[in-house]
Backbone as CSV, one residue per row, in Angstrom:
resi,resn,N_x,N_y,N_z,CA_x,CA_y,CA_z,C_x,C_y,C_z
1,MET,5.072,21.452,-18.283,5.954,20.582,-17.693,6.540,19.576,-18.609
2,LYS,7.634,19.475,-18.855,8.128,18.244,-19.763,8.346,16.992,-18.799
3,VAL,7.998,15.840,-19.243,8.159,14.585,-18.717,8.887,13.461,-19.553
4,VAL,9.716,12.808,-18.975,10.500,11.781,-19.816,10.691,10.384,-18.935
5,ALA,10.525,9.491,-19.298,10.849,8.210,-18.549,12.100,7.400,-19.040
6,ILE,12.690,7.152,-18.054,13.981,6.360,-18.151,13.652,4.800,-18.039
7,VAL,13.732,3.899,-19.041,13.361,2.653,-18.759,14.486,1.825,-19.214
8,GLY,14.364,0.504,-18.560,15.133,-0.631,-18.841,15.010,-1.640,-17.906
9,THR,15.637,-2.718,-18.271,15.639,-3.978,-17.282,16.360,-3.657,-16.056
10,LYS,16.523,-4.629,-15.107,17.144,-4.232,-13.921,18.793,-4.164,-14.195
11,LYS,19.361,-3.382,-13.466,20.594,-3.226,-13.557,21.360,-2.856,-14.828
12,THR,20.415,-1.957,-15.642,20.954,-1.506,-16.969,21.612,0.029,-16.935
13,GLY,21.400,0.585,-15.731,21.815,1.990,-15.582,20.795,3.041,-15.538
14,LYS,19.788,2.754,-15.220,18.450,3.658,-15.353,18.754,4.871,-14.239
15,THR,19.107,4.542,-13.032,19.533,5.576,-12.105,20.558,6.402,-12.360
16,THR,21.530,5.860,-13.127,23.044,6.599,-13.475,22.505,7.514,-14.757
17,VAL,21.741,7.038,-15.560,21.206,8.092,-16.655,20.378,9.160,-16.053
18,ALA,19.274,8.580,-15.120,18.393,9.556,-14.569,19.096,10.708,-13.812
19,ARG,20.172,10.407,-13.101,21.051,11.478,-12.407,21.683,12.455,-13.279
20,ALA,22.091,11.941,-14.215,22.893,12.631,-15.256,21.935,13.604,-15.994
21,LEU,20.667,13.072,-16.392,19.703,13.979,-16.965,19.084,15.107,-15.975
22,VAL,18.878,14.649,-14.842,18.486,15.452,-13.871,19.326,16.709,-13.658
23,SER,20.614,16.307,-13.458,21.657,17.345,-13.238,21.678,18.441,-14.434
24,SER,21.720,17.852,-15.635,21.582,18.633,-16.899,20.441,19.591,-16.858
25,LEU,19.265,18.994,-16.730,17.838,19.640,-16.794,17.697,20.787,-15.723
26,ALA,18.556,20.563,-14.470,18.311,21.532,-13.324,18.859,22.804,-13.842
27,ARG,19.645,22.878,-14.809,20.335,24.054,-15.287,19.020,24.897,-16.153
28,HIS,18.169,24.220,-16.219,17.020,24.866,-16.946,15.724,25.075,-16.173
29,GLY,15.784,24.537,-15.139,14.407,24.961,-14.291,14.422,23.893,-13.325
30,ARG,13.207,23.824,-12.611,12.980,22.873,-11.575,12.647,21.663,-12.041
31,VAL,13.445,20.495,-11.354,13.352,19.139,-11.865,12.651,18.347,-10.691
32,GLY,11.603,17.500,-10.989,11.121,16.457,-10.050,11.588,15.154,-10.522
33,THR,11.369,14.201,-9.598,11.558,12.877,-10.271,10.411,11.918,-9.533
34,VAL,10.071,10.847,-10.345,9.394,9.741,-9.781,9.987,8.447,-9.927
35,LYS,10.056,7.694,-8.904,10.691,6.289,-9.092,9.852,5.291,-8.972
36,ASN,9.896,4.214,-9.858,8.910,2.929,-9.536,9.477,2.148,-8.541
37,MET,8.794,2.108,-7.355,9.423,1.485,-6.123,8.368,0.325,-5.758
38,GLU,7.669,-0.214,-6.926,6.589,-1.272,-6.503,7.255,-2.312,-5.689
39,GLN,8.494,-2.661,-5.831,8.893,-3.899,-5.058,9.878,-3.492,-3.964
40,HIS,9.851,-2.142,-3.669,10.712,-1.672,-2.697,10.019,-1.519,-1.290
41,PRO,10.432,-2.204,-0.187,9.711,-2.193,1.025,9.828,-1.018,1.758
42,VAL,8.841,-0.064,1.358,8.958,1.043,2.333,8.069,0.981,3.602
43,ASP,7.084,0.192,3.674,6.327,-0.108,4.911,6.966,-1.208,5.960
44,GLN,8.172,-0.738,6.421,8.758,-1.746,7.112,9.238,-1.072,8.529
45,GLY,9.914,-1.800,9.268,10.619,-1.130,10.399,9.658,-0.260,11.356
46,ASP,10.206,0.960,11.775,9.487,1.925,12.522,8.330,2.561,11.853
47,THR,8.383,2.815,10.452,7.451,3.198,9.672,6.113,2.405,9.787
48,ARG,6.212,1.029,9.663,5.391,-0.043,9.714,4.791,0.098,11.176
49,ARG,5.589,0.228,12.166,5.101,0.239,13.465,4.097,1.532,13.711
50,HIS,4.512,2.622,13.125,3.829,3.789,13.138,2.194,3.622,12.555
51,PHE,2.439,2.924,11.268,1.090,2.715,10.650,0.207,1.780,11.487
52,GLU,0.851,0.648,12.010,0.238,-0.281,12.790,-0.521,0.506,14.097
53,ALA,0.184,1.402,14.595,-0.462,2.226,15.674,-1.489,3.145,15.215
54,GLY,-1.844,3.315,13.903,-2.858,3.976,13.484,-2.599,5.533,12.730
55,ALA,-1.259,5.752,12.432,-0.961,6.833,11.786,-1.339,6.599,10.320
56,THR,-1.811,7.879,9.787,-2.316,7.856,8.355,-1.081,8.261,7.526
57,GLU,-0.074,9.114,7.993,0.978,9.593,7.165,2.122,9.585,8.297
58,VAL,3.352,9.244,7.659,4.642,9.415,8.635,5.550,10.293,7.751
59,ILE,6.205,11.352,8.355,6.953,12.197,7.762,8.363,11.915,8.488
60,GLY,9.497,11.516,7.627,10.732,11.396,8.192,11.500,12.772,7.893
61,LEU,12.347,13.117,8.855,13.051,14.332,8.743,14.403,14.125,9.087
62,GLY,15.466,14.677,8.449,16.669,14.496,8.523,17.575,15.358,7.510
63,ASP,18.366,15.044,6.599,18.920,15.900,5.682,17.897,16.191,4.679
64,ALA,16.692,15.384,4.699,15.762,15.599,3.713,14.382,15.374,4.386
65,ARG,13.250,15.488,3.437,11.951,15.289,4.073,11.282,14.157,3.404
66,LEU,10.836,13.251,4.105,10.299,12.064,3.320,8.899,11.662,3.801
67,LYS,7.794,11.745,2.877,6.366,11.509,3.449,5.876,10.131,2.915
68,VAL,5.501,9.514,3.784,5.028,8.091,3.440,3.488,7.970,3.835
69,THR,2.692,7.659,2.889,1.343,7.608,3.384,0.938,6.182,2.968
70,ARG,-0.445,5.831,3.611,-0.921,4.443,3.203,-1.579,4.450,2.080
71,GLU,-1.821,5.672,1.371,-2.598,5.530,-0.070,-1.658,5.082,-1.142
72,ARG,-2.323,4.135,-1.964,-1.490,3.742,-2.881,-1.565,4.735,-3.943
73,GLY,-0.441,5.168,-4.444,-0.617,6.196,-5.475,-0.345,5.630,-6.969
74,ASP,-0.549,6.534,-7.945,-0.338,6.111,-9.325,0.657,7.259,-10.148
75,LEU,0.954,6.909,-11.096,1.957,7.751,-11.908,1.267,9.067,-12.099
76,ALA,0.051,9.077,-12.557,-0.768,10.301,-13.134,-0.889,11.105,-11.831
77,SER,-1.324,10.772,-10.700,-1.453,11.630,-9.415,-0.042,12.202,-9.032
78,ALA,1.032,11.285,-9.237,2.475,11.807,-8.750,2.695,12.884,-9.691
79,LEU,2.441,12.828,-10.932,2.768,13.923,-11.947,2.078,15.166,-11.745
80,ALA,0.673,14.907,-11.437,-0.142,16.136,-11.090,0.375,16.856,-9.883
81,GLU,0.825,16.125,-8.815,1.396,16.727,-7.712,2.665,17.419,-7.945
82,LEU,3.554,16.870,-8.806,4.868,17.647,-9.237,4.479,18.885,-10.056
83,GLU,3.393,18.663,-10.795,3.159,19.849,-11.668,2.675,20.974,-10.875
84,ALA,1.706,20.664,-9.756,1.062,21.644,-8.756,2.181,22.143,-7.970
85,ASP,3.435,21.544,-7.817,4.658,21.957,-6.979,5.381,22.863,-8.002
86,GLY,5.104,22.980,-9.205,5.841,24.021,-9.985,7.041,23.410,-10.721
87,MET,7.020,22.020,-10.945,8.271,21.477,-11.755,8.242,21.913,-13.023
88,ASN,9.213,22.170,-13.679,9.342,22.448,-15.053,9.516,21.162,-15.758
89,PHE,10.254,20.215,-15.332,10.679,18.947,-15.633,10.489,17.769,-14.790
90,VAL,10.037,16.724,-15.336,10.143,15.409,-14.376,10.760,14.377,-14.967
91,VAL,11.597,13.636,-14.368,12.192,12.442,-15.042,11.705,11.410,-14.026
92,VAL,11.086,10.454,-14.783,10.523,9.160,-14.237,11.494,7.982,-14.390
93,GLU,11.732,7.347,-13.438,12.457,5.996,-13.400,11.655,4.918,-13.497
94,GLY,11.555,4.175,-14.507,10.536,2.908,-14.693,9.287,3.371,-15.349
95,PHE,8.406,2.592,-15.084,7.068,2.809,-15.709,7.161,2.394,-17.276
96,LYS,7.779,1.409,-17.762,8.076,1.080,-19.235,6.771,1.008,-19.800
97,HIS,5.713,0.568,-19.106,4.520,0.446,-19.795,3.320,1.757,-19.903
98,SER,3.998,2.981,-19.467,3.203,3.997,-19.511,3.311,4.517,-20.989
99,ASP,2.587,5.626,-21.094,2.283,6.312,-22.428,3.354,7.477,-22.561
100,LEU,4.259,7.523,-21.446,5.165,8.778,-21.474,6.390,8.508,-22.531
101,PRO,6.795,9.650,-23.026,8.068,9.421,-24.037,9.320,8.937,-23.103
102,LYS,9.930,7.973,-23.716,11.050,7.218,-22.945,12.448,7.301,-23.516
103,ILE,13.397,6.948,-22.734,14.619,6.684,-23.193,15.035,5.439,-22.471
104,ALA,15.107,4.367,-23.566,15.161,3.030,-23.247,16.716,2.585,-23.226
105,LEU,17.118,1.696,-22.164,18.426,1.267,-22.051,18.333,-0.078,-22.446
106,GLY,19.603,-0.716,-22.909,19.575,-2.087,-23.260,18.776,-2.330,-24.546
107,ASN,18.344,-3.525,-24.454,17.746,-4.120,-25.775,16.063,-3.978,-25.443
108,LEU,15.672,-3.175,-24.599,14.227,-2.940,-24.240,13.489,-2.410,-25.385
109,ASP,12.640,-3.065,-25.860,11.649,-2.386,-27.051,10.392,-2.107,-26.384
110,VAL,9.966,-0.832,-26.340,8.876,-0.167,-25.716,8.348,0.773,-26.532
111,PRO,6.962,1.064,-26.651,6.280,2.090,-27.321,6.800,3.581,-26.763
112,HIS,6.867,4.622,-27.615,7.087,5.857,-27.241,8.619,6.104,-27.029
113,THR,9.501,5.226,-27.708,10.854,5.332,-27.272,11.512,6.448,-28.266
114,LEU,11.916,7.611,-27.450,12.446,8.771,-28.248,14.056,8.368,-28.596
115,ARG,14.661,7.478,-27.812,16.106,7.269,-27.947,16.370,6.023,-27.239
116,LYS,17.199,4.971,-27.802,17.725,3.800,-27.232,19.094,3.891,-26.928
117,ILE,19.688,3.748,-25.783,21.035,3.990,-25.373,21.491,2.833,-24.669
118,ASP,22.794,2.590,-24.528,23.479,1.767,-23.691,24.329,2.500,-22.645
119,LEU,24.423,2.224,-21.493,25.182,2.911,-20.424,26.501,3.213,-20.812
120,SER,27.171,2.290,-21.595,28.498,2.587,-21.992,28.741,3.847,-22.907
121,GLN,27.557,4.215,-23.538,27.524,5.397,-24.228,27.361,6.561,-23.590
122,LEU,27.325,6.539,-22.124,26.765,7.795,-21.351,28.092,8.667,-21.240
123,ASP,27.985,9.879,-21.925,29.124,10.996,-21.808,28.446,12.279,-21.799
124,ASP,29.195,13.293,-21.723,28.667,14.586,-21.767,27.922,14.883,-22.997
125,ARG,28.400,14.524,-23.971,27.671,14.649,-25.335,26.373,14.055,-25.426
126,LEU,26.259,12.816,-24.948,25.006,12.153,-25.023,24.024,12.777,-24.024
127,VAL,24.529,13.350,-22.720,23.686,13.839,-21.915,23.158,15.170,-22.510
128,ALA,23.989,15.878,-23.119,23.554,17.127,-23.838,22.392,16.798,-24.899
129,GLU,22.562,15.693,-25.749,21.595,15.308,-26.517,20.207,14.925,-25.976
130,LEU,20.407,14.231,-24.813,19.148,13.676,-24.213,18.342,15.005,-23.615
131,THR,19.234,16.046,-23.002,18.591,17.093,-22.441,17.889,17.913,-23.654
132,GLU,18.571,17.809,-24.855,17.700,18.681,-25.985,16.573,17.972,-26.214
133,LEU,16.511,16.653,-26.303,15.267,15.813,-26.493,14.033,16.215,-25.675
134,VAL,14.468,16.384,-24.331,13.559,16.670,-23.332,12.986,18.200,-23.617
135,LEU,13.976,19.133,-23.724,13.585,20.464,-23.952,12.721,20.566,-25.152
136,GLY,12.787,19.779,-26.161,11.984,19.748,-27.357,10.601,19.146,-27.066
137,LEU,10.381,18.505,-25.964,8.961,17.867,-25.790,7.905,18.719,-25.678
138,GLU,6.714,18.136,-26.090,5.560,19.001,-25.796,5.211,18.881,-24.319
139,ASP,4.595,19.881,-23.826,4.375,19.729,-22.292,3.309,18.386,-22.020
140,TYR,3.624,17.856,-20.754,2.645,16.757,-20.378,1.201,17.230,-20.204
141,ARG,0.333,16.401,-20.692,-1.095,16.687,-20.348,-1.666,15.571,-19.364
142,SER,-2.331,15.838,-18.531,-2.792,14.897,-17.510,-3.958,14.213,-18.132
143,PRO,-3.925,12.795,-17.843,-5.075,11.917,-18.468,-6.362,12.557,-17.936
144,VAL,-7.321,12.603,-18.837,-8.772,13.132,-18.574,-9.064,12.624,-17.015
145,GLY,-9.576,13.536,-16.361,-10.021,13.479,-14.968,-8.953,13.484,-13.903
146,MET,-7.615,13.748,-14.294,-6.539,13.793,-13.376,-6.211,15.375,-13.283
147,GLU,-6.823,16.216,-14.122,-6.019,17.582,-14.048,-6.616,18.244,-12.661
148,ARG,-5.547,19.160,-12.373,-5.758,19.931,-10.985,-6.343,21.170,-11.265
149,HIS,-7.507,21.514,-10.766,-8.075,22.814,-10.824,-7.770,23.757,-9.540
150,PRO,-7.560,24.968,-9.817,-7.313,25.864,-8.785,-8.581,25.977,-7.950
151,THR,-8.507,25.971,-6.603,-9.719,26.118,-5.847,-10.091,27.506,-5.353
């Protein structure tokens, strides 16, 4: 499984770049995404009320399926779950302090940067270039102790 993070400060176009890259990578296999939602209030409204009543998990159904749990996840466990689900690629939005290879937007200077871009540069040519970068990555290796073993 190939994994890349799209990083940048707020409102630099991370989601726009992630969408374009996901769309391109989907032509090459199954793509999962992980979004850093640390400051996103998921535990509110009816979901919060279900948890207050004692629910351990809440699954929302509609045009999609969304599972919300009380457990605090981390990036390694999310990647392990996507790998177990058979993803060929994972595009991570955020997590600029991770050890993942990164596409950095704006003036962000972070370790493991594959390519720095500005949203104004985003076109079909750049998306193709970014896709080739991801296709050329080594497969992701779970941190020690996070590997999933068949049971």
